[in-house]
C-alpha positions as CSV (number, residue, x, y, z in Angstrom):
1,M,17.7,89.2,195.1
2,T,19.2,90.1,198.4
3,K,21.5,87.5,200.0
4,K,22.2,86.9,203.6
5,R,25.3,88.4,205.0
6,V,28.2,86.2,206.1
7,P,30.7,87.1,208.8
8,S,34.4,86.6,208.1
9,S,35.8,83.1,208.6
10,K,39.3,84.3,209.5
11,N,41.1,81.8,211.7
12,K,38.2,79.3,211.2
13,T,37.8,76.4,208.9
14,F,36.6,77.6,205.5
15,D,33.0,76.6,205.0
16,K,32.5,76.5,201.3
17,Y,28.8,75.6,201.4
18,K,28.0,78.5,203.7
19,Y,29.6,81.0,201.3
20,Y,28.0,79.3,198.3
21,I,24.5,79.4,199.9
22,N,24.9,83.1,200.7
23,S,26.2,84.0,197.3
24,V,24.0,82.2,194.8
25,Q,21.0,80.6,196.5
26,C,17.5,81.9,197.5
27,P,15.9,78.6,198.6
28,D,12.9,80.3,200.2
29,A,12.2,82.1,197.0
30,D,12.6,78.9,195.0
31,A,10.1,77.1,197.2
32,E,7.6,79.9,197.0
33,F,8.0,80.1,193.2
34,F,7.3,76.3,192.9
35,D,4.2,76.6,195.1
36,K,2.9,79.7,193.3
37,T,3.6,78.3,189.8
38,Y,1.8,75.0,190.5
39,K,-1.3,76.9,191.4
40,E,-1.0,79.2,188.4
41,V,-0.6,76.3,185.9
42,R,-3.0,73.8,187.5
43,G,-5.6,76.2,189.0
44,K,-5.8,78.3,192.2
45,K,-7.6,75.5,194.1
46,S,-4.7,73.0,193.3
47,E,-1.9,72.5,195.6
48,A,1.4,70.6,195.2
49,I,2.1,68.6,198.4
50,T,5.2,66.7,197.6
51,L,8.4,68.2,196.1
52,R,11.4,66.1,194.8
53,E,14.5,68.2,194.7
54,D,17.0,66.5,192.3
55,F,20.7,67.3,192.6
56,C,19.7,68.6,196.0
57,G,23.1,69.2,197.5
58,T,22.6,70.5,201.0
59,F,18.8,70.2,200.3
60,L,17.9,73.8,201.4
61,I,15.0,74.1,199.0
62,S,13.5,71.0,200.4
63,C,13.8,72.4,203.9
64,E,12.1,75.7,202.8
65,W,9.4,73.8,201.0
66,I,8.5,71.9,204.2
67,K,8.2,75.1,206.1
68,L,5.5,76.5,203.8
69,N,2.8,74.6,205.6
70,P,2.3,71.4,207.7
71,K,1.1,69.3,204.7
72,K,4.2,69.7,202.6
73,K,6.6,66.8,202.1
74,A,9.9,66.7,200.3
75,H,12.5,64.2,198.9
76,G,16.1,65.3,198.3
77,V,18.1,63.3,195.8
78,D,21.8,63.5,195.2
79,L,24.7,61.2,194.5
80,D,27.3,63.1,196.5
81,S,27.6,62.2,200.2
82,E,29.5,65.4,201.1
83,P,26.8,68.0,200.6
84,L,24.1,65.6,201.9
85,N,26.1,65.1,205.1
86,Y,26.6,68.9,205.4
87,G,22.9,69.4,205.2
88,K,22.2,66.8,207.8
89,K,24.6,68.5,210.2
90,N,23.7,72.1,209.5
91,H,20.2,72.4,208.0
92,L,18.3,69.4,209.3
93,P,18.6,70.4,213.0
94,K,17.0,73.7,212.3
95,L,13.8,72.0,211.3
96,T,11.4,70.9,214.0
97,K,11.1,67.2,214.8
98,E,7.7,67.2,213.0
99,Q,9.2,68.9,209.9
100,Q,12.1,66.5,209.8
101,K,9.7,63.6,209.5
102,R,8.4,65.1,206.3
103,L,11.8,65.1,204.6
104,V,13.3,62.0,203.1
105,L,16.9,62.0,201.6
106,H,18.0,59.7,198.9
107,K,21.7,59.1,198.0
108,K,20.8,58.0,194.5
109,N,21.3,58.8,190.8
110,V,18.5,61.0,189.4
111,L,18.5,58.7,186.4
112,N,17.3,55.9,188.7
113,P,13.7,55.1,187.6
114,N,12.6,54.2,191.2
115,V,13.5,57.2,193.4
116,A,10.3,58.9,194.7
117,K,7.1,60.1,193.1
118,A,6.1,63.8,193.6
119,D,3.8,66.6,192.5
120,I,6.8,68.7,191.5
121,I,10.2,67.5,190.5
122,S,12.8,70.2,190.3
123,A,16.4,70.5,189.1
124,S,17.9,73.9,190.3
125,N,21.2,75.7,189.9
126,F,21.6,74.4,186.3
127,S,22.7,71.1,187.8
128,Y,21.4,69.0,184.9
129,Y,23.9,70.8,182.6
130,I,26.3,68.0,183.6
131,F,24.4,65.9,181.0
132,K,26.2,66.8,177.8
133,E,24.5,64.3,175.4
134,R,21.0,64.8,174.2
135,E,20.0,61.2,174.7
136,T,21.1,61.3,178.3
137,L,19.3,64.5,179.0
138,K,16.2,63.1,177.3
139,S,16.4,60.0,179.5
140,Y,16.5,62.1,182.6
141,F,13.5,64.1,181.5
142,S,11.6,61.0,180.6
143,T,12.4,59.3,183.9
144,S,11.3,62.4,185.8
145,R,8.0,62.6,183.9
146,K,7.2,59.0,184.8
147,Q,7.8,59.7,188.5
148,L,5.5,62.7,188.6
149,N,2.1,62.3,190.1
150,K,-1.1,63.1,188.1
151,N,-1.0,66.8,187.2
152,G,2.6,67.0,188.2
153,L,5.1,69.6,187.0
154,F,8.8,69.3,186.2
155,I,10.6,72.6,186.8
156,I,14.2,73.4,185.8
157,D,16.2,76.6,185.6
158,C,18.5,77.6,182.8
159,F,20.8,80.5,181.9
160,G,22.5,82.0,178.9
161,G,23.2,85.2,176.9
162,S,26.2,86.5,174.9
163,G,28.1,87.3,178.0
164,C,28.1,83.6,179.0
165,M,29.9,82.6,175.8
166,E,33.3,84.3,176.4
167,P,36.0,84.1,179.1
168,N,35.4,86.6,181.9
169,E,35.4,86.8,185.7
170,E,32.8,88.7,187.7
171,E,33.2,89.7,191.3
172,T,30.3,90.3,193.7
173,E,31.1,91.9,197.0
174,H,29.3,90.8,200.1
175,D,29.8,91.8,203.8
176,G,33.1,90.2,204.7
177,F,33.8,88.4,201.5
178,S,33.8,88.5,197.7
179,Y,32.2,85.9,195.4
180,F,33.7,85.3,191.9
181,W,32.0,83.7,188.9
182,D,34.7,82.7,186.5
183,Q,33.7,81.8,182.9
184,D,36.9,80.0,181.9
185,S,36.1,78.6,178.5
186,Y,33.3,78.1,176.0
187,D,33.4,76.0,172.8
188,P,30.8,77.1,170.2
189,V,31.1,73.8,168.3
190,T,30.0,71.6,171.2
191,N,28.4,74.3,173.6
192,H,30.7,72.8,176.3
193,A,31.7,75.3,178.9
194,L,33.9,75.4,182.0
195,Y,33.1,77.6,185.0
196,Y,34.6,78.1,188.4
197,I,33.5,79.7,191.7
198,H,36.2,81.5,193.7
199,F,35.9,83.2,197.1
200,K,38.0,85.8,198.9
201,V,37.3,86.4,202.6
202,D,38.4,89.8,203.8
203,G,41.9,89.6,205.2
204,E,42.6,86.2,203.5
205,K,44.0,85.0,200.2
206,K,41.6,84.3,197.4
207,R,40.5,80.7,197.3
208,E,40.6,79.5,193.7
209,K,38.3,76.9,192.1
210,V,36.3,76.2,195.2
211,F,33.6,74.8,192.9
212,T,34.1,73.6,189.3
213,Y,31.3,73.2,186.7
214,D,32.1,71.3,183.5
215,W,28.8,71.8,181.6
216,R,27.1,71.8,178.3
217,M,25.1,75.0,177.7
218,W,21.6,74.1,176.7
219,S,19.4,76.7,175.0
220,I,15.7,77.2,175.7
221,P,14.5,75.9,172.3
222,E,16.7,72.8,172.7
223,L,15.4,72.1,176.2
224,K,11.7,72.6,175.1
225,D,12.2,70.2,172.2
226,I,13.8,67.6,174.4
227,L,11.1,67.9,177.1
228,L,8.4,67.5,174.5
229,D,10.2,64.5,173.0
230,A,10.4,63.0,176.5
231,G,6.6,63.0,176.7
232,F,5.6,66.3,178.4
233,K,2.4,67.9,177.1
234,K,3.4,71.6,177.4
235,V,6.4,73.6,178.3
236,H,6.1,77.2,179.7
237,V,9.0,79.7,180.0
238,Y,9.2,82.0,183.0
239,W,11.6,84.9,182.3
240,E,13.3,86.9,185.1
241,G,12.6,90.6,185.2
242,T,15.2,93.3,185.7
243,D,15.6,96.0,188.4
244,D,16.4,99.7,187.8
245,D,20.1,98.8,187.5
246,G,19.4,96.3,184.8
247,E,20.2,93.3,187.1
248,G,17.9,90.3,187.6
249,D,15.2,91.1,190.2
250,G,14.3,87.5,191.0
251,V,10.7,87.9,189.7
252,Y,9.8,85.3,187.0
253,T,6.8,85.8,184.7
254,R,5.5,83.4,182.1
255,T,6.3,84.7,178.6
256,E,6.4,83.7,174.9
257,V,9.2,86.2,174.0
258,G,12.5,86.7,175.7
259,E,15.0,89.6,175.7
260,A,18.5,89.6,174.1
261,C,20.4,90.2,177.3
262,E,24.1,89.6,177.8
263,S,23.1,87.4,180.7
264,W,19.6,86.0,181.5
265,V,18.0,83.4,183.8
266,A,14.7,81.6,183.2
267,Y,12.7,78.6,184.4
268,L,11.1,76.0,182.2
269,V,7.9,74.5,183.6
270,A,6.8,71.2,181.9
271,E,3.3,69.7,182.3
272,K,3.1,65.9,182.6
């Protein structure tokens, strides 16, 4: 999916969130996918009003959700003050005063059983991979299910493939900078993996380990089993299609059968 172009930050303070957003995020597409998928699963006349964005970071998805129509409301949940404060400074002012009233931010743990109820609860950018133990992940899923409104959906993304299970570093060039996804290590016994994001702005030295991810890689069958054990009635898989170059095209379709790609991305949609 096309990313926004970012000008060089030479002689300016390096803005790691700006480069992250323009390298890996498509918040408008995420918001539209959530809205469309809710109608697909619950019926065309159904509409999700309230989104809760867990691990929201700079809460861009919440901002885009609110922009979809004047009825939409959003809750952003994150433990880390730094990205929340960044969003308050850089994203919140871009919303109208009326839109800002429909967004509530919570500096809380997503495992907290009393955060906010919603029609959709989402965990994007593989953020829940920080939960390495099955019981902890099940607790998060169960807590989320209980905080969904009637007919609510819980939506998470996931990734995998043989190419994600070996050390390698991939560079993606953008206008004025390069983004590096560094798969540093993977342990097949535990499924624990260590990843880094590096950036190199044109004319500047490469900035190493701007973001670090110490994760457990969860497979789709594992996630489906845990979601069902947590009380969800059904779990649907939405698989990303590919373009003419064999790259992900950002279009996700419900499927029962995947593809043995070196690298794949999918959404899981769980019905309360």
